[in-house]
C-alpha positions in Angstrom: -20.8 3.4 0.3 -19.7 0.1 1.6 -17.3 0.1 4.5 -13.9 -1.4 4.0 -11.3 -2.6 6.6 -8.2 -0.5 6.6 -5.1 0.2 8.6 -3.1 3.4 9.1 0.7 3.2 9.0 3.2 6.0 9.5 6.4 5.1 7.5 8.9 8.0 7.5 6.2 10.2 9.1 3.8 10.0 6.1 0.5 8.6 7.3 -0.5 5.9 4.7 -3.7 3.9 4.7 -3.9 0.4 3.3 -7.4 -0.8 2.4 -7.6 -4.6 2.8 -9.3 -5.1 -0.6 -8.3 -4.8 -4.1 -10.5 -2.3 -5.9 -10.2 -2.3 -9.7 -12.6 0.5 -10.5 -10.8 3.8 -10.6 -13.9 5.8 -9.5 -14.7 3.6 -6.6 -11.0 3.7 -5.5 -11.1 7.5 -5.6 -14.3 7.6 -3.6 -13.0 5.3 -0.9 -9.7 7.2 -0.8 -11.5 10.6 -0.3 -13.8 9.2 2.4 -10.8 7.7 4.3 -8.9 10.9 4.1 -11.9 13.0 5.3 -12.1 10.7 8.3 -8.4 10.7 8.9 -7.1 14.2 8.0 -3.4 13.3 8.7 -3.4 10.6 6.0 -1.4 11.6 2.9 -2.1 8.6 0.6 -4.3 5.6 0.3 -3.5 2.2 -1.2 -5.4 -1.0 -1.8 -3.9 -4.4 -1.3 -5.1 -7.7 -2.8 -6.0 -10.6 -0.7 -5.4 -13.0 -3.7 -1.9 -12.0 -4.5 0.8 -9.7 -3.3 -0.3 -6.5 -5.0 -0.6 -2.9 -4.0 -2.6 -0.3 -6.1 -2.4 3.3 -4.9 -5.6 5.3 -5.2 -4.3 7.2 -8.2 -2.3 4.2 -9.6 0.9 6.0 -8.9 4.1 4.5 -7.4 4.5 5.0 -3.7 7.6 3.6 -2.0 6.2 4.2 1.5 2.9 2.5 0.5 4.9 -0.5 -0.9 6.8 -0.8 2.4 3.5 -0.7 4.3 2.1 -3.5 2.1 5.2 -5.6 2.6 4.8 -5.2 6.4 1.1 -6.2 6.1 1.8 -9.2 3.9 4.6 -10.4 6.2 2.5 -9.8 9.3 5.3 -7.6 10.7 7.6 -10.6 10.8 11.1 -11.0 9.2 11.0 -12.4 5.7 11.1 -11.5 2.0 8.5 -11.2 -0.7 8.1 -10.1 -4.3 5.3 -7.6 -4.8 3.5 -6.0 -7.7 3.1 -2.2 -7.1 1.1 0.3 -9.2 3.3 2.7 -11.2 6.0 0.1 -11.7 6.3 -2.3 -14.6 8.4 -4.9 -12.9 7.8 -7.0 -9.8 9.6 -5.6 -6.8 11.4 -7.3 -4.0 11.3 -6.3 -0.3 11.2 -7.6 3.2 11.6 -7.1 6.9 14.9 -7.4 8.7 14.7 -6.7 12.4 12.4 -3.7 12.7 13.3 -2.3 9.3 11.1 -2.8 6.2 13.0 -2.5 2.9 12.1 -2.2 -0.7 14.4 -2.8 -3.7 13.3 -1.3 -6.9 14.5 -0.1 -10.2 13.3 3.3 -11.5 9.5 3.4 -11.3 7.4 6.3 -12.5 
């Protein structure tokens, strides 16, 4: 299996991995997720971010608020600002940003 660059974040105490590549194939996403979680047993979830647009897809295509906040942090390079982001499990574009040391996400009900 090809190696992918990823970072581990710990928002709200839930270790979350962001793989720095959008993977569209569900099986490949699952395989990468399982490998990353075997190597990092404290990781609770794995997401994949696009380098072409601001988009997060979780391994199981579910919605994950902590994953979205991690993606916002990554896209803004940890600097204050605001972005709109597409997140798996939610039909609408979400808005979020960084103020001081806090990463926020505004979202309607997402499944």
